[in-house]
C-alpha positions as CSV (number, residue, x, y, z in Angstrom):
1,M,-8.5,-1.3,-14.3
2,R,-6.3,1.0,-12.2
3,I,-8.0,-0.1,-9.0
4,G,-7.2,-3.8,-9.8
5,A,-3.6,-2.9,-10.5
6,N,-3.4,-1.1,-7.1
7,I,-4.9,-4.1,-5.3
8,F,-2.3,-6.4,-7.0
9,S,0.4,-3.9,-5.9
10,L,-0.9,-4.0,-2.3
11,I,-0.7,-7.8,-2.3
12,V,2.9,-7.8,-3.6
13,L,3.9,-5.1,-1.1
14,A,2.3,-7.0,1.8
15,L,4.3,-10.1,0.8
16,L,7.5,-8.1,0.5
17,I,6.9,-6.5,3.9
18,Q,6.2,-9.9,5.5
19,G,9.2,-11.5,3.9
20,H,11.6,-8.7,5.0
21,S,10.1,-8.7,8.5
22,A,10.5,-12.5,8.8
23,W,14.2,-12.3,7.6
24,L,14.9,-9.4,9.9
25,N,13.3,-11.3,12.9
26,Q,15.6,-14.2,12.2
27,M,18.6,-11.9,12.2
28,G,17.5,-10.4,15.6
29,V,15.8,-7.2,14.4
30,H,12.3,-7.1,15.9
31,G,9.7,-4.5,14.9
32,F,10.5,-1.1,13.5
33,A,12.6,-0.1,16.5
34,F,16.2,-1.3,16.4
35,A,19.5,-0.4,18.0
36,S,22.2,1.1,15.9
37,E,24.7,-1.4,17.3
38,Q,23.0,-4.1,15.3
39,F,24.2,-2.4,12.1
40,S,27.8,-1.9,13.0
41,Q,29.0,-5.5,12.4
42,G,30.7,-4.8,9.0
43,P,29.0,-6.4,5.9
44,A,26.4,-8.2,7.9
45,G,25.4,-4.9,9.6
46,L,25.1,-3.2,6.2
47,Q,22.9,-6.0,5.0
48,L,20.6,-5.6,8.0
49,L,20.5,-1.8,7.4
50,V,19.6,-2.2,3.8
51,M,16.9,-4.8,4.5
52,A,15.4,-2.6,7.3
53,S,15.5,0.4,5.0
54,F,13.7,-1.5,2.2
55,R,11.0,-2.7,4.7
56,I,10.3,0.8,5.7
57,A,10.2,1.9,2.1
58,F,7.8,-0.9,1.3
59,F,5.6,0.1,4.3
60,V,5.4,3.7,3.1
61,A,4.6,2.6,-0.5
62,F,1.9,0.3,1.0
63,V,0.3,3.1,2.9
64,V,0.4,5.5,-0.1
65,T,-1.1,2.9,-2.4
66,T,-3.8,2.1,0.1
67,I,-4.8,5.7,0.3
68,E,-4.7,6.1,-3.5
69,T,-6.9,3.0,-4.0
70,F,-9.4,4.2,-1.4
71,M,-9.7,7.6,-3.1
72,M,-10.2,5.9,-6.5
73,V,-13.0,3.7,-5.1
74,V,-14.7,6.8,-3.6
75,Q,-14.4,8.7,-6.9
76,L,-15.8,5.6,-8.7
77,I,-18.8,5.4,-6.3
78,R,-19.4,9.2,-6.6
79,A,-19.3,9.0,-10.4
80,G,-21.7,6.1,-10.4
81,R,-24.1,7.9,-8.1
82,N,-23.9,11.1,-10.2
83,D,-24.5,9.1,-13.4
84,S,-27.6,7.4,-11.8
85,L,-29.0,10.8,-10.8
86,L,-28.4,12.1,-14.3
87,R,-30.3,9.2,-15.8
88,I,-33.2,9.7,-13.4
89,T,-33.5,13.4,-14.1
90,T,-33.2,12.7,-17.9
91,L,-36.0,10.1,-17.7
92,G,-38.2,12.5,-15.7
93,V,-37.7,15.3,-18.3
94,M,-38.4,12.9,-21.2
95,S,-41.6,11.6,-19.7
96,K,-43.1,15.0,-19.5
């Protein structure tokens, strides 16, 4: 259940990153590197700064959620493998 929620979160975060990047590209901010002069235009500069900050925060959240999801999948696979080994050894003991 938690893995599914994380996958949904990754999809939402990817859409948010894409939307913020598209908006920032239209406003003249390309990539993650930007000049500080772009943000010194009064209210418009503040809006650019906030949007760029949110994009970076969404990117960090995306990376952390990806790592967390990967670790959960690995734990699930290991638990399944251990459960299978336990069943095999239990069946071997019961048949003797």
